[in-house]
C-alpha positions in Angstrom: -5.9 19.5 -18.8 -4.0 17.8 -21.8 -6.3 15.0 -23.6 -5.9 11.6 -21.9 -4.0 12.7 -18.9 -4.6 12.5 -15.4 -4.6 15.7 -13.3 -2.0 15.8 -10.4 -4.9 15.8 -7.9 -6.1 12.5 -9.2 -2.8 11.0 -8.9 -2.3 12.2 -5.4 -5.6 10.7 -4.7 -4.2 7.6 -5.9 -1.4 7.7 -3.5 -3.5 8.5 -0.5 -6.0 5.8 -1.2 -3.4 3.2 -2.1 -2.0 3.7 1.5 -4.9 4.4 3.7 -6.7 1.0 3.7 -6.3 -2.5 5.3 -3.2 -2.0 7.2 -4.3 0.8 9.4 -7.8 -0.7 10.2 -6.3 -4.1 11.2 -2.6 -3.8 12.4 -3.1 -2.2 15.9 -4.8 -5.5 17.3 -1.7 -7.7 16.3 0.8 -5.0 17.7 -1.2 -4.7 20.9 -0.2 -8.8 21.6 3.4 -7.6 22.5 3.4 -3.7 22.7 1.4 -2.0 25.7 3.0 1.4 25.6 1.1 4.2 23.7 4.3 6.0 23.1 6.0 3.2 21.3 2.9 2.3 19.4 2.6 5.7 18.0 6.4 6.0 17.5 6.1 2.7 15.6 3.6 4.5 13.0 5.8 7.6 13.0 8.9 5.8 12.0 6.9 3.9 9.4 5.8 7.2 8.0 9.5 8.7 8.0 10.6 5.5 6.0 7.8 6.2 3.5 8.5 9.9 3.1 12.2 9.1 2.6 11.4 6.6 0.1 8.9 9.1 -1.6 11.8 11.5 -1.8 14.0 9.1 -3.4 11.5 7.9 -5.8 10.8 11.5 -6.9 14.2 12.1 -8.2 14.0 8.7 -10.1 10.6 9.3 -11.4 11.4 12.9 -12.6 14.6 11.6 -14.3 12.8 8.5 -15.7 9.0 9.5 -16.3 7.4 6.4 -17.7 4.5 4.4 -16.1 5.4 1.1 -14.6 7.0 2.2 -11.3 9.8 -0.1 -10.0 9.8 -1.9 -13.2 10.6 1.1 -15.2 13.3 2.1 -12.7 14.9 -1.2 -12.0 15.1 -2.1 -16.0 17.0 1.2 -16.7 19.1 1.2 -13.5 20.3 -2.4 -13.3 19.2 -4.7 -16.1 15.8 -5.7 -17.8 15.7 -9.0 -15.8 15.7 -7.0 -12.7 12.8 -5.0 -13.9 10.8 -7.9 -15.1 11.0 -9.7 -11.7 9.9 -6.4 -10.0 6.9 -6.2 -12.4 6.3 -9.8 -12.0 6.2 -9.3 -8.0 4.0 -6.2 -8.6 1.6 -8.2 -10.9 1.3 -11.4 -8.8 1.8 -10.2 -5.3 2.1 -6.6 -4.8 -1.2 -5.5 -6.0 -3.5 -8.4 -6.6 -2.7 -9.5 -2.9 -3.5 -6.2 -1.2 -6.3 -5.9 -3.3 -7.9 -9.2 -2.2 -7.2 -8.5 1.4 -8.7 -5.1 1.1 -12.0 -6.4 -0.3 -11.8 -9.2 2.3 -11.6 -6.8 5.2 -14.5 -4.7 3.6 -16.5 -7.9 3.7 -15.5 -8.8 7.3 -16.2 -5.3 8.5 -19.7 -5.3 6.5 -20.9 -8.8 7.8 -19.8 -7.7 11.5 -21.9 -4.5 11.4 -25.0 -6.3 10.0 -24.5 -9.2 12.4 -25.2 -11.9 9.8 -23.0 -14.3 11.5 -19.7 -15.9 10.6 -19.8 -17.2 7.0 -16.6 -17.6 5.3 -18.2 -18.0 1.9 -20.6 -15.0 2.3 -17.5 -12.8 3.0 -15.6 -14.2 0.0 -18.6 -13.7 -2.1 -19.0 -10.0 -0.9 -15.4 -9.3 -1.4 -15.3 -11.0 -5.0 -18.4 -8.9 -5.8 -16.7 -5.6 -4.9 -13.6 -6.5 -6.8 -15.7 -7.4 -10.1 -17.7 -4.2 -9.9 -14.4 -1.9 -9.6 -13.0 -3.9 -12.4 -15.8 -3.1 -14.8 -15.6 0.7 -13.8 -11.8 0.9 -14.2 -11.8 -1.1 -17.5 -14.3 1.4 -19.1 -12.9 4.8 -19.5 -10.6 7.3 -17.8 -13.3 9.8 -16.9 -15.1 7.2 -14.7 -11.8 5.8 -13.4 -10.1 9.1 -12.3 -13.5 10.6 -11.2 -14.5 7.8 -9.0 -10.8 7.8 -7.3 -11.0 11.4 -6.4 -14.6 11.3 -4.8 -13.6 8.2 -2.8 -10.5 9.6 -1.5 -12.1 12.8 -0.4 -14.7 11.0 1.6 -11.9 8.8 3.0 -9.8 11.7 4.4 -12.8 13.6 5.4 -14.5 10.6 7.4 -11.1 9.7 9.1 -10.7 13.4 10.4 -14.4 13.5 11.6 -14.1 10.1 13.3 -11.0 11.1 15.1 -12.3 14.4 16.2 -15.7 13.2 17.3 -14.5 10.0 19.2 -12.1 12.4 20.9 -14.8 14.5 22.3 -17.2 11.7 22.6 -15.2 10.0 25.5 -15.9 11.1 28.9 -13.0 9.0 30.6 -10.0 8.4 28.1 -8.1 5.2 28.5 -5.0 5.2 30.8 -2.5 4.9 27.8 0.7 6.8 28.1 1.7 8.7 25.1 5.1 9.9 26.8 8.0 7.9 27.0 8.5 5.8 30.2 11.3 3.5 31.6 11.7 0.5 29.3 10.5 2.3 26.1 13.9 2.9 24.9 14.7 -0.8 25.1 11.4 -1.7 23.3 12.1 0.6 20.6 15.3 -1.4 19.6 13.8 -4.8 20.1 12.9 -7.8 17.8 9.3 -7.2 19.0 9.3 -3.6 17.5 10.6 -5.0 14.4 7.9 -7.5 13.9 5.4 -4.7 14.6 7.2 -2.7 11.9 6.5 -5.2 9.4 2.8 -4.7 9.7 3.3 -1.0 9.6 5.2 -1.2 6.5 2.5 -3.1 4.8 0.0 -0.3 6.2 2.2 2.2 4.2 2.6 0.2 1.1 1.2 2.3 -1.8 3.5 5.6 -1.2 5.0 4.8 -4.6 1.7 4.6 -6.5 2.2 7.7 -8.5 5.0 6.3 -10.2 2.8 3.6 -12.0 1.0 6.4 -13.7 3.8 8.9 -14.4 3.4 8.6 -18.4 -0.4 9.5 -17.7 0.3 12.6 -15.6 0.6 16.3 -16.8 4.1 17.4 -16.7 5.6 14.5 -14.4 9.1 16.0 -13.8 7.6 19.0 -12.3 4.4 17.5 -10.4 5.6 13.9 -9.4 7.8 14.8 -6.5 5.2 17.0 -4.7 2.5 14.4 -5.5 4.6 11.7 -3.9 5.9 13.5 -0.8 2.6 15.5 -0.3 0.4 12.3 -0.4 2.8 10.4 1.9 3.0 13.0 4.5 -0.9 13.3 4.6 -1.2 9.7 5.3 1.5 9.7 8.1 -0.5 12.5 9.9 -3.9 10.5 9.5 -2.1 7.3 10.6 -0.7 8.7 13.7 -4.1 10.4 14.4 -6.2 7.3 13.8 -3.9 5.1 16.1 -4.1 7.9 19.0 -7.8 7.7 18.7 -8.0 4.0 19.0 -5.8 4.0 21.8 -7.2 7.1 23.6 -10.8 5.6 23.2 -10.8 2.0 23.7 -9.3 -0.6 26.1 -6.2 -2.2 24.9 -7.4 -5.7 26.0 -10.5 -5.3 23.8 -8.5 -4.7 20.6 -5.6 -7.0 21.4 -5.5 -9.9 18.7 -8.6 -8.4 16.9 -8.7 -7.5 13.0 -11.8 -5.0 13.2 -10.0 -2.5 15.7 -11.8 0.4 13.9 -15.3 -1.2 14.6 -14.3 -2.0 18.1 -13.1 1.6 18.7 -16.2 3.0 17.4 -18.4 1.1 19.5 -16.3 2.2 22.5 -16.6 5.7 21.7 -20.1 6.0 20.4 -22.2 2.9 21.7 -23.6 0.0 19.8 -25.7 1.9 17.2 -23.1 4.5 16.6 -20.3 2.0 16.4 -22.2 -0.1 13.9 -22.8 3.1 11.7 -19.2 4.1 12.0 -18.2 0.5 11.3 -20.2 0.4 7.9 -18.5 3.9 7.2 -15.2 2.6 7.8 -15.8 -0.6 5.6 -16.7 1.7 2.7 -13.6 3.5 3.1 -11.9 0.1 2.0 -13.8 0.7 -1.4 -11.5 3.3 -2.3 -8.4 1.2 -1.5 -9.6 -1.7 -3.8 -10.4 0.9 -6.4 -7.0 2.7 -6.2 -5.0 -0.7 -6.6 -7.3 -1.9 -9.5 -6.5 1.5 -11.3 -2.6 1.7 -10.6 -1.4 -2.0 -10.5 -2.4 -3.1 -14.1 -0.2 -0.4 -15.6 2.8 -2.5 -14.5 1.4 -5.5 -16.6 0.7 -3.1 -19.4 4.3 -1.8 -19.7 5.7 -5.3 -19.3 3.6 -6.2 -22.4 5.1 -3.4 -24.2 8.7 -4.4 -23.6 8.2 -8.2 -24.4 7.0 -9.3 -27.7 5.8 -12.5 -26.2 3.6 -10.9 -24.0 2.4 -8.0 -26.2 -1.1 -9.1 -25.5 -1.0 -7.6 -22.1 -0.3 -4.2 -23.5 -3.6 -3.9 -25.5 -5.9 -1.0 -24.6 -9.6 -0.5 -25.3 -10.8 2.2 -27.5 -10.7 4.7 -24.4 -7.0 4.0 -24.1 -7.4 1.9 -20.9 -5.2 -1.2 -20.5 -8.3 -3.4 -20.0 -6.8 -6.8 -20.4 -4.2 -6.1 -17.7 -7.0 -4.9 -15.3 -8.9 -8.0 -15.9 -5.7 -10.2 -15.2 -4.8 -8.4 -11.9 -8.4 -8.9 -10.8 -8.5 -12.4 -11.7 -5.3 -13.1 -9.6 -7.3 -11.1 -6.8 -10.1 -13.2 -6.9 -7.9 -16.3 -6.8 -6.5 -15.1 -3.7 -10.0 -14.2 -2.4 -11.1 -17.9 -2.8 -7.8 -19.5 -1.9 -7.4 -20.8 1.6 -3.6 -19.9 1.4 -4.1 -16.2 1.1 -2.9 -15.5 4.7 0.5 -17.1 3.8 0.6 -15.2 0.6 0.1 -11.9 2.6 2.8 -12.8 5.1 5.6 -12.9 2.4 4.0 -10.3 0.0 5.4 -7.6 2.4 8.7 -9.1 2.4 8.9 -9.2 -1.4 7.4 -5.6 -1.8 10.1 -4.4 0.6 12.6 -6.0 -1.1 11.8 -4.6 -4.5 11.7 -1.0 -3.0 14.9 -1.5 -1.3 16.7 -2.3 -4.4 14.9 0.7 -6.2 16.0 3.1 -3.5 19.5 1.7 -3.5 19.4 2.4 -7.3 19.7 6.2 -6.8 23.2 5.7 -5.9 23.9 3.3 -8.9 22.3 5.8 -11.2 24.2 8.8 -9.9 27.6 6.9 -10.4 26.6 5.3 -13.9 24.7 8.6 -15.3 25.8 11.6 -13.5 24.8 13.8 -16.5 21.4 12.5 -16.6 18.8 15.3 -16.6 17.2 15.4 -13.1 14.4 18.0 -12.9 14.2 17.2 -9.1 17.0 16.2 -6.9 16.4 14.4 -3.4 16.4 17.0 -0.6 19.1 16.3 2.0 20.6 13.6 -0.2 21.9 11.0 0.7 20.3 11.1 4.0 16.7 10.0 2.9 17.7 7.0 1.0 20.2 5.9 3.7 17.3 6.2 6.3 15.1 4.1 4.2 17.5 1.5 3.5 18.6 1.0 7.1 15.1 0.7 8.2 13.9 -1.6 5.4 17.2 -3.6 5.5 16.6 -4.3 9.4 13.0 -5.5 8.6 14.0 -7.7 5.7 16.8 -9.2 7.7 14.4 -9.9 10.6 11.9 -11.5 8.6 14.5 -13.8 7.2 15.7 -14.6 10.7 12.3 -15.0 12.3 10.1 -16.1 9.4 12.5 -18.2 7.0 9.6 -20.1 5.5 7.9 -17.0 4.4 11.2 -15.1 3.4 12.3 -18.3 1.4 9.0 -18.4 -0.2 9.3 -14.9 -1.3 12.4 -15.2 -2.7 11.0 -18.2 -4.6 8.6 -16.0 -6.3 11.3 -13.8 -7.3 13.1 -16.9 -8.7 10.3 -17.9 -10.7 9.9 -14.5 -12.2 13.4 -14.9 -13.4 12.2 -18.0 -15.2 9.4 -16.2 -16.8 11.7 -13.3 -17.9 14.0 -15.8 -19.9 11.1 -17.7 -21.5 9.6 -14.3 -22.5 12.9 -13.3 -23.9 13.2 -16.1 -26.3 12.6 -14.9 -29.8 10.2 -16.9 -31.8 
C-alpha cells in the first residue's frame, strides 16, 4: 500500500457504513402509517436502491475524471462555478454530515436505553449520544491507521450481523405474518401516489452516503481505476441488505406493532426471538450505529478541509496534524453534530437536510451532461455504463421527490433553500481579498 493512502477495501467500507445506519433501522415504522402492502414496501427500497446505483454510476465517471477529495464540492466547482461548489460543501459541512451523524448517535442512544429499560430520559439519551460522537472524534483525529482499521472492523461486523439477523429471524418464526410480497390489486396506483413519494423521502435519506468514497478520492490508491467499482459495489451490497432487512421485519413482526415506531429493529427482534433475545439483538443493532457515526466522522471533514485549501480566508480549516489528518475539520463537524444533539430543533433540521442533500446530488448528476458538453476531450478513465440512462433515471426519481417536498412541505423546502442562500453569502464573504 502506498504510504498515506487508504486501501480500496477501507473506502468501500466507508461507503457501506455511511449508508447502513439510522434510516433503515427507523424508516419502516413511518412508512407503515400509510402503506400496508408488503410488495409496495419492498418495491420502495428497491427503487431507492436503483436510484442510488444510478447515482453511483454517474459519480464514478465524475470521480475518475476529477480525482480529488471533496465529493460534490470538487465536482460542482469544476463543472459550474466555485460558488456552486462552495454551497455544496457548505451544505455537507453544516447539514449533510453533521446532521446524520447526530441522528445516528441519538438513535444509538435510544436503542441502548430501550434495551436496558432505564426509562425515558431525554438528557440521558443526549448525553450518551454526545459521548459516542466525542469518543469517535478523538479516534479519527489521531492517525490514519486507527481511522481506517476501526472502519473496516465495524463495517464487517455490521454486514455480518445483519445477514445473521435476517437468517436467524426467518427460521425462528413459526408462523410468518400475513404480509403479501407479490403485487395485488391497488398496488399499481399506490406506486405512483403521493404517499409513495413521501415514503421515498425516508428511503432516499436511508441511502444517503452512497457517494462517500468521492470525499476520500485523493487519499485512495489509483482512484481512476478503483473508485467506480467501490461506488457501485458498495451501493449494490447495501441495496441487497436493505431489501433483506425490511423483508425480515415484515415477515416476522405485525405491521401494527411497528407502525409509527422508531425502533423497528428492536421490535422485530422481540417478535422473532422473545424478550431476552430481542434485548440482546437490539443491543447489537445499537452497536451497528457506532460504525455509521464513525464513517461520517471520517468522510465529512474532508469537505471542510478542501474548502479551507481553496479559500485563503478559511485556510485554518485545511490544517493537518503530524499524521496528515484534518483534525480541525473533524473537530468542527463534530461540534456541529453536538449542537444538533442538544438542540430541540434537530428534527426540523433532519426534515430539510434530506431536501438539501438531494438537491446537491441532483445538481451533481446533471453536471455529467454539462461536463461532456463543455469538456468532451477530458480524459475519462471510466464512462458511465449505459449512458445516458443511469443519470436520467436518477434525475427523474430525485426530481420527483424534490418537487413533492416543495409542494407538500413548503416550510422545510424553503428553509433548505435558505441554508443554500446563506452558503452563497459566506462564499462571497470568503472570496473578499484582505
